[in-house]
N, C-alpha and C positions, 0 to 999 in steps of 0.2 A: 177208840179210833173212829172217826166219822168220815164217811166217804163223801166226796163232792158228787152231788146227784146228777150225773151225766155219764153216758157211755162214751168212752174214748177208744179209738183204735190204738194199738201200740205205737204206730207211726205218729199220730197226733200227740200222744203223751210225750214222746221223746222230743218233738219239736217244742212243745210248751215248756217242758222241764229244762231244756237247755238254756232258756232265757229267763227262767223264774228265779226270783230271789229267795223263795221259800221252797224247800225240798218236798217232793211228793213221792209216795210209793204207788205202784200200779199193780192191780190184781184183777184179771179177767174183766177188763173194761171199766173198773172203778178206780178212782184216784183218791188217795188219802194224804192229807197234809201231815207233815212230820212236826212233832212238838219238840220243844227244847228239853234238855236233860238237866239233872241235878248235879250238884258238886260231886257227890259220890260216884255218879255215873261217869262223869268226866275224868275223875281221878283213877278209877278202875281201868277205864279205856286207855289212859295215858300210861299207867303202870304196865299194862299188857303190851303196849307198843314197845316200851323199853325192853321188856323181857324177851319178846319175840324178835325185835329188830336186829339185835346183835348176832344171834346165831344164823339168821336168814340172809344176812348180807353176803355171805360167801357161797350161797347156793344159787341155782337158777330159778329161784322162786321170788315172787313179789308179794308184799302184803299191802293191804289198803285199809284205810280208816274212814268211815262215815260218808265220804263224798263220791264213791264209785259204786255204780249199780251192779247187782248180780241178777242174771235173768236166765230163764229156761224157755226157749222157743217163743219168746215174747208173751208168754202166759202171765208172767209177773216180772216186775222190776223192783227190787228191794235194795235198801242201803244198809247193809249189815254194819254193826259197830266195828268189826274187824273181820277180814278174811284173807286167806292165803291161796294163791294159785301158782302152780308150777308148770302149767300147760302152756307151751309156746303159742298155741292158737289164741290165748288171751292177750297177746301183745298186739294183735291187729286192731283192736278197738280201744280208744283211750278213755271211753266213758262207760262201757258196759263189759263185764266179764261173764263168761258162761261156763267156766270149768274150775271152780274153786275146789280145793281139797279140804279146807278147814273154814268154817264160818263160826263167828262168835257174836253173841248178842248179850249185852248187859241188860238185865231185866228191869223194866219200869212198871210201876203199878198199873198204868193205863194201857200198857201193851203186853203184859206178861202172858195173859191167856192166848192172845193172838200168836205171840212168839212160840209158845209151847205147842200149839195145836195146828192152826191153819198154815202158818209160816213154815213150821217144821215139815208138815205134809208136802208143801210145795218144794221145799229144799230137797226132800227125799227123791224128787224127780231127777235131780242132777246126778248122773252116773259117776261123776268125778268126786262127789262129796264123800269123804271118809269119816268126818267128825263134825258134829254140831255141838257147840258149847254154850251153855246158859250160865251166866254169872249173876248171882243175887247181889243187889246193892243194899238189901235190908239186913242180911246176916252173912257171915263168912261161909259161903257155900257155892260150889261150882259143880255143875252137872255136865258130864261129857257123854254125849250120845255117839256111839261108834257103829259104823256099818260092819256087819259080819256077813261075809259071803259076797257074791257078785250077781249082777243081773236082777231079774224080777223076783228071784227067790231070796234075795238078801233080807236080813233082819237088822234091827237096831237094838243094841244093848246100852244100858246107861250105867255109868259109874259116878257116884257122888263123893265129892271131896269136902272136908270140913277142916276147921282149925287144926293146925299141926300136920296136915297132909301135904304131900308133894302132888301137885296136879300134873298128870301125865297127858301131854298132847301127842298121842301116838302118831297121828298123821304127819307131823313134822319132826318127830323124834326129839321132843323137848320135855323136860320136867321143870316145874316152877313151884317154889314154896308158896302155898296159898297166901301166906302173910304178905308176900311181895306184891300180890295183886291188890291188896287192900291198904297199902302204905298211904298214910295221910288222910284216910277216910275216918268217919266217926266210929268205925268198928275196930280201930286199932288204938 
């Protein structure tokens, strides 16, 4: 990821982003252009939407894909591949959500390191976040990072799922056969 070499205030970023044809993420004054995804990335995201969409329809939760930003106190604005929020405060802003309980990123070679480290560190600032899920598009593997405990003393535990496993999304009470996430990809 390459940052656009200019410091932006969160307000400037939001104004520019609203009219931009290219999506950008924002982190501590730096703006990063988003790149396109692969066919596997797209198929995995679509399969996840299908699996999550049905069970969440009858709850007071919403899920968003790709085009809605997640933020923490304007420190960052990211476009997760998918996230779920059940907090009524997130209904006030149509463009930015601040209280997700589940965030999912489909890993890309160009962003994997950032998603695993800096982005995860930023997401941990969100008190509402219960689960951060990383899905590989190179092999059948899903990592679920779950918050254990509350407040500043909370920790994160990771559970890894592979072929033949049921992926347990504890934050929304859902289990998905890992093969369902990879339907139509070169891995099936």
